[in-house]
C-alpha positions in Angstrom: 73.4 -19.1 19.1 72.6 -15.8 20.9 69.0 -14.1 21.1 68.3 -12.1 18.3 65.9 -9.1 18.5 63.5 -10.9 16.2 63.5 -13.8 18.9 61.3 -11.6 21.3 58.0 -11.6 19.3 58.4 -15.4 18.8 58.9 -15.9 22.7 55.5 -14.0 23.2 53.6 -15.8 20.6 54.8 -19.3 22.1 53.7 -17.9 25.4 50.1 -17.0 23.9 50.0 -20.4 22.3 51.0 -22.3 25.5 48.5 -20.3 27.5 45.7 -21.3 25.0 46.7 -24.8 25.0 46.7 -24.9 28.9 42.9 -23.9 28.8 43.7 -20.6 30.6 40.8 -17.9 30.3 41.9 -14.4 28.7 42.6 -12.6 32.1 45.2 -15.3 32.9 46.8 -15.3 29.3 47.2 -11.5 29.9 48.8 -12.3 33.4 51.0 -14.7 31.8 52.0 -12.4 28.8 52.7 -9.5 31.2 55.0 -11.6 33.3 57.0 -13.1 30.4 57.2 -9.7 28.8 58.7 -8.5 32.1 61.2 -11.3 32.2 62.3 -10.7 28.6 63.3 -7.3 29.1 66.0 -8.2 31.7 67.3 -11.2 30.0 70.7 -10.6 28.1 70.5 -11.1 24.4 74.0 -12.9 25.0 72.2 -15.9 26.1 70.7 -18.6 23.7 67.1 -18.5 22.8 66.6 -22.0 24.8 68.1 -20.4 27.9 65.7 -17.7 27.6 62.7 -20.3 26.8 63.7 -22.1 30.0 62.6 -19.3 32.1 59.5 -18.7 30.0 58.3 -22.1 30.1 58.9 -22.3 33.9 56.5 -19.3 34.1 54.0 -20.9 32.0 54.0 -23.9 34.2 53.8 -21.6 37.4 50.9 -19.3 35.9 48.9 -22.3 34.5 49.3 -24.8 36.9 49.7 -27.3 34.0 52.7 -29.4 34.0 52.4 -30.6 30.5 49.8 -28.5 28.1 50.9 -30.5 25.0 50.3 -33.8 26.4 47.4 -34.8 24.3 48.7 -33.2 21.2 52.1 -35.0 21.6 50.1 -38.4 21.7 48.3 -37.5 18.6 51.8 -36.8 16.7 53.4 -39.8 18.1 50.3 -42.0 17.0 50.0 -40.4 13.6 54.0 -41.1 13.0 53.5 -44.7 14.1 51.0 -45.1 11.4 53.5 -43.7 8.8 56.5 -46.0 10.1 55.7 -49.1 8.3 55.7 -47.2 4.8 58.6 -45.2 5.7 60.4 -48.1 6.8 59.9 -49.8 3.5 61.1 -46.7 1.6 64.3 -46.8 3.5 64.7 -50.4 2.8 64.2 -50.0 -1.0 66.3 -46.9 -1.2 69.8 -47.0 -2.8 71.4 -45.1 0.2 69.4 -46.3 3.2 71.3 -44.3 5.7 70.8 -41.1 3.8 67.2 -41.7 3.2 67.0 -42.4 7.0 68.2 -39.0 7.6 66.1 -37.4 5.5 63.1 -38.9 7.2 64.4 -38.1 10.6 64.8 -34.4 9.5 61.2 -34.6 8.0 60.0 -35.2 11.4 61.6 -32.0 12.4 58.6 -30.3 11.2 56.7 -31.4 14.3 57.5 -28.1 16.2 54.9 -26.3 18.1 57.5 -23.9 19.4 58.0 -22.5 16.1 55.6 -24.1 13.6 52.2 -25.3 14.6 51.0 -25.7 10.9 52.4 -28.7 9.1 51.5 -31.8 7.4 53.5 -34.9 8.3 53.0 -37.0 5.5 53.4 -34.3 2.9 56.3 -32.9 4.6 58.1 -36.3 4.4 57.6 -36.5 0.7 59.0 -33.1 0.1 62.0 -33.5 2.0 62.9 -36.9 0.7 63.5 -34.9 -2.6 64.7 -31.9 -1.3 68.2 -30.4 -1.8 70.3 -29.8 1.6 71.2 -26.2 2.4 74.2 -27.7 4.3 75.3 -31.4 3.4 78.3 -32.9 5.4 77.2 -36.1 4.6 80.8 -37.6 3.9 82.1 -36.2 7.1 79.0 -37.9 8.8 79.7 -41.1 7.3 83.5 -41.0 8.1 82.5 -39.9 11.7 80.0 -42.7 12.1 82.4 -45.3 10.8 85.2 -44.6 13.3 82.6 -44.3 16.3 82.1 -47.2 18.7 78.9 -45.5 19.9 76.3 -42.6 19.2 75.0 -39.9 21.4 71.6 -39.0 20.0 70.0 -35.8 21.2 66.1 -35.9 20.6 63.8 -33.0 19.8 60.0 -33.2 19.3 57.5 -36.0 20.0 56.3 -37.5 17.0 59.6 -36.7 15.4 61.0 -39.3 17.9 59.2 -42.1 15.7 61.3 -41.1 12.8 64.3 -40.8 14.8 63.7 -44.5 15.4 64.1 -45.2 11.7 67.5 -43.5 11.5 68.9 -45.3 14.7 68.0 -48.5 13.0 70.3 -47.6 10.1 73.3 -46.3 12.5 74.8 -50.0 13.0 76.1 -48.6 16.4 74.9 -48.6 19.9 73.0 -45.6 20.5 72.2 -43.4 23.7 69.1 -41.3 23.2 68.7 -38.2 25.3 65.0 -36.8 26.1 63.9 -34.0 28.1 63.9 -34.0 31.9 60.3 -32.4 32.2 57.5 -31.6 29.8 58.3 -28.3 27.8 56.4 -27.4 24.4 55.8 -30.7 22.5 59.6 -32.0 23.2 60.2 -35.5 23.7 60.2 -36.9 27.3 60.9 -40.2 28.5 57.4 -41.6 28.2 57.3 -40.0 24.8 60.3 -41.6 23.8 59.0 -45.0 25.1 55.6 -44.6 23.5 57.5 -43.9 20.1 59.4 -47.6 20.6 62.7 -45.9 21.0 63.5 -48.1 24.1 63.6 -51.1 21.8 66.6 -49.6 19.7 68.4 -47.2 22.2 69.3 -46.7 25.7 67.2 -43.7 26.9 68.5 -41.1 29.3 67.4 -37.8 30.6 69.2 -34.5 30.0 68.5 -33.6 33.7 67.4 -29.9 32.4 64.3 -28.3 32.3 65.3 -26.1 29.1 63.8 -26.8 25.8 67.2 -27.7 24.4 70.4 -29.3 25.5 72.5 -26.5 27.2 75.3 -28.7 28.4 76.1 -26.5 31.5 72.3 -26.9 32.8 72.3 -30.4 32.3 73.0 -33.4 34.6 76.5 -34.7 35.4 75.5 -37.9 33.8 74.6 -36.1 30.6 77.8 -33.9 30.7 80.1 -37.0 31.1 78.2 -38.6 28.1 78.5 -35.5 25.9 82.3 -34.9 26.7 83.0 -38.4 26.0 80.9 -39.0 22.9 82.3 -40.4 19.6 79.9 -38.7 17.7 76.8 -36.6 18.5 73.6 -36.5 16.4 71.8 -33.1 17.3 68.0 -32.9 16.1 66.2 -29.8 15.8 66.3 -26.1 16.2 66.5 -25.7 19.9 69.4 -28.0 20.3 71.3 -26.2 17.6 70.6 -23.0 19.2 71.9 -24.4 22.7 74.9 -26.3 21.1 76.2 -24.1 18.2 79.7 -22.6 18.7 80.5 -25.8 20.7 83.7 -27.5 19.2 82.7 -31.2 19.5 81.8 -34.0 17.0 78.2 -32.9 16.6 76.1 -33.1 13.4 72.9 -31.0 13.3 70.1 -32.4 11.6 67.1 -30.0 11.3 64.9 -28.0 8.8 65.3 -24.1 9.3 61.9 -23.1 10.2 62.5 -19.5 11.0 64.7 -16.7 9.2 66.6 -15.9 12.5 68.2 -19.4 12.7 68.5 -19.8 8.8 70.6 -16.6 8.9 72.7 -17.9 11.7 73.5 -21.1 9.7 73.8 -19.3 6.4 70.9 -21.1 4.7 67.5 -19.9 3.3 64.4 -20.5 5.5 63.0 -24.0 4.5 66.4 -25.6 3.9 66.9 -28.9 5.4 70.5 -29.2 7.0 73.1 -31.9 7.8 75.8 -29.8 9.3 78.9 -30.6 11.2 79.6 -28.3 14.1 83.3 -28.7 13.5 83.1 -27.5 9.8 80.6 -25.0 10.5 82.7 -23.3 13.4 85.4 -23.1 11.2 
């Protein structure tokens, strides 16, 4: 997905939020905003938002000196999600369609996003999404692709959401490789976050090999590129991964909640819609 003009104020808002979370004083935050603003004016809109985000969050780390400003927040959201896990597991087990219910719960976890939406209530959002209609619903295609796959490549997104990913992985019935961010960026799931979420008990964990806040294949490691190019089916969680992967003709299924009007418009859905979209069908 290209960078739209409406993405630019969002980049600046993210910069301001990250500066405050990092504990910077107003003078350093102003310097950070100035430097990021200067970078943005030279970045082509043809590049994807995560590619721009890679530059921005690199600058935030440089100016703030804080490698992982969301570290404590990530711990809190993981712990909150873990407390919800037993009840959500019971919900999956008692449902008529366990796989679909697990997909809904995994999408519900996508609200835990400090890049776009820092106001959410995990338990309330889960209950809403369990009964919400899909803006895009390629479930039959997902079932068929999963049935024919020998293994699954699962692209993680946010910490806390990662606990809900575990519920879905347990219902897939296939060996799963779960991909995490190489370095801390926003509240995205890193290797340690995935372990803290219990994902090492249900999947093989690998790093993307990239500092970007999304999967951008040509910025990732050779190991990841080999996995990506040879995957039978790819589950891509969240807006950032959609932004980095939209337009790629691979067996990718995007699971997300459209949390901003720009991405919703690119997908052809309404803001707030939940999505299970095949990249092949969506790309036409």
